[in-house]
N, C-alpha and C positions, 0 to 999 in steps of 0.2 A: 478614609470613606471612598467608596465607590462613585463618585459623581461623573455625570457626562454632562459638560458644560457647552452650550452653543456660543460661539464668538460674538455674541451680541449683548447690548445692554437694553433692556426692556422695562416695561411698567408693570408694577403691581398698585393699582390706583389705591386699593384699600389699605395700604401700608403708609401712606404719605404722612409725614410729621406736621402737626401744626406748630409754628414758630411762636416765640414769646411775644411778637408784635401783632399778632392777630387777636380778634376779639375774645375776650374772655368766656370759656363755655358756660352754657346755662346751668344756674345751681340746680342740682338734682331735686332739691326740696320744692322747687318751683314747678316741676315738671307734673302736669296733670295726666293720670294714666288714661289712655285714649278710648280703649274698648269697652269702657264701662259707662252704665246709665248715669251713674251718680259721680260727678266729677269731683275727685278727691286728689289734693296734693300727695306727692309721692311720700312725704315724711309723715303723713296722717294715715297711711294704709294700715289696715289691720289684718293683712295676710302676708305671706312671703313673697315679695315681688322684687325683682332685680332689673335694672335698666342699663343696658350697653348703649352709651351714648355715641354720637358721631364721633367725638374726640377719641373714645376707646377703639373705635373701628379703625381710625387713622393709625393709630399706635400699635395695633395688634399685627402679629406675623401671619394671620390667618388670610388666606386667598379665596375663601368660599364661606358661605353661612354656616356649613357643617362644621368647618374648622373653627369658626368664631364661637359657636355654641359650646364647643369643646372646653372653652376656656371657663366655663361656670360650673361650680360645685353643684351637684344635685341633678345635672343633665348627663345623660349617657347617649352619646352620638356614636352610633356603631356604623362605621363606613366599611364599603367594600371597594377597594381600590383608591385611587388618588382623587384629589380635588373635589371631593364631596358627590363623585359622579353618581354613586348610588348609596345612600345613608338612611339610617332609621333613627327616629327620635324618641327617647326613653325619659322619663321624669320619674325621679324617686323610686326607681324599681318598678314601674309600671311597664306595660307592653307597648310596642309601637303602634297598636291600634287603640291605645287608651290616652293618646296625646292629640292635641289640636293644634294646628298652625293656621294664623290668621295673617291677611296682608290688610293695612289699614282698616281693621275690624271685620273683614269679610273672611268667614270661615273657609278654609281650603281643605277640609276632609273630603276623602274619597269613598265612595260606597263599595268601590271594588276592595280595596285594602288599605291599610295604613302604611304600606311600603311607598306609596306615592305622595305621602304628605311632603317630603322634601324636595320632590320633583318642582315645585314651584318656588324654590329657594331663589331670591333676587340677587344680583350682583351687588357687592358690597358698597359700590361708590354711589349707588342710589338710595342707599338706606339712611335714613335720619337718626332712627335709633330702634332697639329692639326691646320690647317689654316681656319679661318672663314672669309668669305666675306659676307657683309651685304649691301643689295641693289641689283639692277638689274645686273646680271651678264650673261645674254643670249649671249651677243656679245663675251664673253670669253669662256663659257662653251656650249652654244646652250640652246635649250628648256629645261624647268624644273627648270632653275635656276631664276625662277620669282621673287622671292624675296631675292634670296642668295644662298650660296653654303657653305658646309663644306668638306674640303680636310684631309683625314687621310695620314699623312706621316708615313710609317713604318720605323723600325730600318735598317739601312745599316749594315755595317761592325761592328761586336761586338767582344770583347776579347774572347778567347777561354775559355768556361766555361759552367757548367751544374748546373742548379739550381732546386731544388724540393720544391714544395710549397703545404702546406694544409691550409684550412680555414674552419671555422665553427661558428655557432652562433644561433641566434633567429630563430624560425620557422623552428627548424632542418634543417638549412642551413649547406651544406658540401660541400667541393670543393678540388680539386686536380689538380695540374699544373706541367708540367715539360717543361722546356726550355733549349735548348742547342745551342750553337754557336761554329762554327768550321772555321779556317782560314788556307788555304794551299797556295802553291805559287803562284798559279794563279787563285784562287777561294775562296770564303767564303760562308758560309751556316748559317741560322738561322731557327730554328725548334722549335715549340711550340704545346703543347697538353694541354687542360683543361676540366674539367667536374665539373658542379655545379647542385645540387639538392637541393630541398626543399619540405617540406610538405605544404608550403603556410601559410599565415597569417590569412586566413579564409577559409570557405569551397570551395573546387574547385578552389584553385589558387596555387596548387603544379606545380612544373616545374622540367625539366630534360634537361639541354643543354649541348652541347660538341662543341668544337672549335678545328679546325685543322688549322696550318698554316706552310708555308714552303716559304722561301725566299732565292734563291741563286743567286750569281754573279759569272759568268765565264768570262775568258779572261781579268782579271781584270788589267793586265799589258799593255794592248793594248786598244782595243774597247770593253768596258764591256757589257756583255748580262745579263740582269736581268731576272730571271724567278720568278713569284710569284703565289702561289696557296694557296687558303683558303676555308674552309668548315665550316659552322656553322649550326647545327642542333637544333632546339627547340621543346619541347613538353610541353604543359602548359594547365591547367584548366584556363577556360576564364569566371568566374563567373561575369556576367553582363558587360562584355567587349564590346560587340556588341549588336545590337538588343536593347533590353530594359532591365533595371536593373533586371527584374524579370526572365530573362533568365539565370538561375544560373547554368546550366549543359552544357554550352558551352564548346568547346574543339578545340585546334589547334595545327598543327603541321607544322613547316616550314624547309626548307633546302634552304640555299643560297650558292652557291660556285662562285668563280671567279679563273680564270686562265688568266695570262697575261705575256707577253714577251716584253721587253722594251730594247732598245739600245741607244746609243747617239754617234754621229758623229760630230766633230768639227775640222775645218780647217779655219785658218786665221780669218775673220770676220763672217763666216758662221757656225751655229749650227742647226743640224738636230736631231730631236728626233723621230724614228719610234716606233711605238706600236701596238701589235695586242691583242686581248682579247676575253674571252668567258664568260659571266655571265648567270648562271642559279638560278632560284627560284622555288620552289615547295611548294604549300599551300594546305594543307588539313584542312577543317573547318567541324565540327560536331556541329549541334544545340543542341543536346543531346548525351553526350559521352557515356551515358548508353544504347543508342539505335542507334548505328552506321549504321543501315539500315534505319533510318529516313532521314531528311533533311541533305545533304551532300553536299560540294562542293569541288571540286578538281581542282586547276588551276596549269599549268606548264608553264613557260615563259622562253625564251631563247633569249639571245642578243649575236651576233657575230659581232665583230667590228675590225676595223683596222683605225688608224690615224697617220698622220705624221705632226708634228709641227716643226717650225723653226724660226729662227731670223736672221737678216743680219744687221751689222754695217756699216754705210757709213757715208758720210759728213753731210747728212740732219738728221741723227740720227739713231734710231733702228727700223727696219721694222720687223713686226711679221706676220707669215702667217701659216696657216694649213688647212688641210682637213681631215674630218672624215666620215666614212663610217660605216654605222650599218644596219644590218638585224635582226629584232625582229619577234620571233614566240611565239604564245600562243596557248595552247591546255587546253580546260576547258569544263567540263560538263554542265557549266551554261553559260559562255560568248561565248562558240563555238571555232572553230579554224580560226585563223587569222594570217596574216603576214604583215609587213610593212618595207619598205626599206627607209632608211634616209641619205640623203648626205648633208654635211654643210661644207661651205668654209668659211675661216676666214682671215681677212686682217685688221691689225692696223698699225699705224705709231706714233713714240714717237719722238718729237721735243723738243730740248732745246733752250731756249733763254735767252737774258741778262746775260751772263756769267753763264749759267747752273742754274739759279736761277728761272726760270720759265719753266715749261714744260707743253705740251699739247699732248694728246694721243687719236686722234680720231680713230675709228674702226667700223667694220661692219661684221656681221655674216649673210650668205645666205644659207637657208635650203631648200631642196626639200624632201618632203613626198609623198611616192606613194598614200596615201589616203587623204592628205591635200594640195598638191601642194606646191607652192613656199611661203616662208616668209623670210623677211628680217628684221634685228634687229640692227640698227646702235646706236652709242653712242659716248660720248667723256669725257674724264677725263682731269682736268686741276689742276696744283699745283704751288705755289710759297713759296720759302723759304724767309719768311719776315726777320728773323734773324737767327742766327745760331742755336737757340733752338725753333724757332716758325715756323710752317708751316700751310698754309692754303690750302684747297682744294675744288673742286666742280666737280660733274659730273652729266650727264643726259644721259639716255639711254631708248630705246624702248625694251619690253620684252613680251613675250607670253608663253602659255602653251597649248599644244596639249591634247585633252580630253583622259583620260586613258580609257582602253577596259571596266572597270567597269561603267564609266560614258556612255559609247556607247552602252553597251549590257547586263548589269546585269538585271536579273529577278527573282523575287521571288514573293509571294503573296502580298507583300506591296511596291514593288519597280520595276520601270521599267527604263531601260536606254534609250538613244534616239540617233540612228545612224546618226542623221542630225545636231548634235551639231557642233558648231564653236570653234576656239580656243580662250582662254581667252586672253586679251591684257591689257597692262598698259603701261603708261609713267612715269617714275620715276625720281626725282631730290634729290640731295643731297648737303649741304654745311658743311664744318667741318674745325676744327683747331686741331692742335696737338702741344703740348709743352712739351719739354724734357729737363730737366736740372739735372744732376747728378742722384740723387736718387728719383727725383720726375717727375712724368708723368701725363700730363692732357690731355684727349680728349674731344671734343664737336662736336656733329654733329647734324643738322637739315635735316629732311627728308620729302619727299612728294611723294604720289603714287596715280595716278588716273587710275582706272581699270574699264574695261567694259567688257560685255559678260562672266561674271563671271557665273559659273555653280551652280545652286542649284537644289535640288529635292524638287518639289511643286506639290500641288494638289488644286482644288477648292472646293471639297466636302469631307466630312468625308469618304464616303465609297469608293472612287477611290483610286488607288495606286499612290505613289508618282513617279513623272516622272522627270528626269534630263532635265534641260531647260537653256539656256543661258539667264538668267533674270536680274542678278543684276549688277549695276553700283555703285563703291565703291571709296570714297576718303580716303586715310589713310595718316596721317600726324603726325609728333611727332619730339621728340628730345631725344638723350641719351648722358650721360657723363660718364666717367670713370677717377678715380683718383688712382694712385698708388704712395705710399710712403714708401721708404726703410730706416732703420737706424739701429744702432748698439747699443746693450745694453748687458753689461756683456761680452763683446769682442765677442758676436754672432750677426748674422745678422737677422733682424725682417723685416716683410713686411705687409702692410696694404694695402687693395684695396677695393674702392667702386664704385659700378656701378648702375647707374639709368635710366630708359627708360620710356618715356611717349608716349602714342600712342592715338591718337583719330580717330575713324572711323565714317563717315558720308556716310550713305548708302542711295540711292535713294528710297524714300517711295513707296511701292509696295502695291497695293490692292489685298493682297493674303492672305485667312484666315489660310492656312496651308503651312508652309515652315519647311524643315528639317534642314537646315544649318544655324542656328542664328550666327551672328557675335559675337565671345566671346573672343577676344585677350586680352592681358595684358594691362589694361589701366595704371596701375602703376606697375613697377617691380624695386625692391631694392635689391641690393646683396652687402653684406659686408664680407670680409674675412680677417683674421688675421692669419698669418703664423709666428710662433715664436719659438726660441730655447733659453733656459735659462740654461740648464745643460747639459755638453758634452755628446753626444750620444743619447740625448732624444730631441724630438720635438713635437710639438702640433699645431693643425689647428683648427680654429673655424669658422664655415660658417653660416651666416644668411641670409635667403631667405625670402622677403615679396613680396606678389602678390594681386593685385586688378583687377579682371576681370571687363569687360564690363557690364556683367550681374549683377555685384555688389558683388559677392562673394569675400572675400579677407582671407588670411591666411599668417601666418608667421611659418617657420620651420628652426630650428637650429640643425646643425650637428657638431660632434666634432671628431676629430681623433688624437690618441697617437702614437708616433712611437719610437722605440728603436733599435738601430744598433750597433753591436759589432762584429768587424772582419767579419766572414762569416755568421754570424746570424742576422736576422732581424725579430724583433717581432712588431706586430702593433694591435691597436683595433680602430674600428669605432663605433660611436654611433649615430644613425640617429633618427632625430624627437625626441630629448630628453624631450620636453616638452609635448608630446603626443597631438599635434594639430590634430585636426579633419578637414580634407580638402579632396577634389576631384580635380584630374587635368583634366579629361576627363570623359565624359558619365555617370556621377554620381557614378563612382567606387570609393569607400572609399580607401584612401591610408592607408599604415601600421602605426600604432602608434609607440612609442619608441622601437627600437630594436638595437641589438649588433651583430658584427662581429669581430672575432678574427683571428689572423694569425701569421704562422711562416715560414720562408724560410731558405734553407740553400744552400749555393753557393760553389760548388766545383771548385776551380781555375786549 
């Protein structure tokens, strides 16, 4: 392998191994899914939901959220370059504009484009867990959760501690991070700063990124008030990332910030959770970084929002309700200046029948858009505990997506938006089973989605520009399965996981000679993960990913991580793509071949 190694030993905090003398991880069955109004234990959910725990994150070879999500079957993370510097999130064959990212329940969708969803990805060392909901989630989260959602739950109260971390490896990667947590009588605080740079794995793929994070809780002995503030700045060369692969001198800078305040009031059977937030994103794009006065786009989007979610327990079950108000602004030299007001009402009711063995949860969300008027998206979930260890579930829902401002107004010599676009719509159904017994877990789900009015950029002659049009109807169906098995060897715990997803897309035939967005979802996706420990203080993880796309491309990638922990020191090594697979994930951008990253951290108690 063509590795370039720095003569240093540095940190990858996200890959630290938890030792056998640490606290036992929280049972998944006890976890309450956070971003829902009705609080339901994970084991009683009637949807396809997966949780990546803090323990999973520590044991993963991933060094970014994008890489971590690639370990989940049914998620298609298409990266451009290394370390998740630019990546798009797809769920079950949907588009990057059809998925939603949340941080502590705050929606991070961007009115400009879904390309910015993962700009807000947080460093792994401040993430408590990641909740992944696959399937239509519009009645739970509102629009943009067309095919699913990913909710990042940040860490809450942490022990008083200061950690300093350094990292380095192939492609002149260097990183530094400082994380501090303090607890006082009536408040606690978590702070993080990190910076990562690289010269890039090929021409014009260098990057420089900084992360700032603060989470504070006040009045913790009574009604707590949580304040969250994050800022991520990215600067990177974008060789072939957009336009055509021949556009080798592209460049981009993004700034994504979030400020949110949350509290929680509970009395008897009533729970109320108010939340206010402000999300801002700035995107600077240069077609040629050597000529900044040439083609240049600058987009600034702001979203100010407030929401109140609640639940009430009564004799008929649990009633969930909520209202969300958002004001969206965009200022752009290409898209123009626009604003949008969004108001959404949520209502759902969970019923339990037959001695609580059967549950039904119908619900509806109703939205008003100042530029797209009223929309309603109903749905229903149902579940039955067949035995103590076996649960079956089904759900059906209507979902939709409002066009982005890029769809509506973008203009360049080859592309035109369309301000007459209509929302995309879909009806989706799912049936699944979950089996859990001791150290063995099995899930299997079948899903189907019928979409219409999907937006594509088309043209009828070679000389005219592509224009956004509601042209496509698409049926997406498939199944996915996951198997977890844990066992003990030499007194240490071992864990094996297999995940597989099959997707079949059937698109209505169009008599169009030119279409920009070909359907290229993962037809087959197989993921295998073996996490093991054979010697005290040492652990290792082997991850294998195999993918076959609808276009026929296939590739397999293997990653390995090694970890050592002793008292306050943690040392780790990640090796990615160790067999030098040649592959692309999007836009014909070649992904890096074999590369290494080393790390060390020291924790001051």
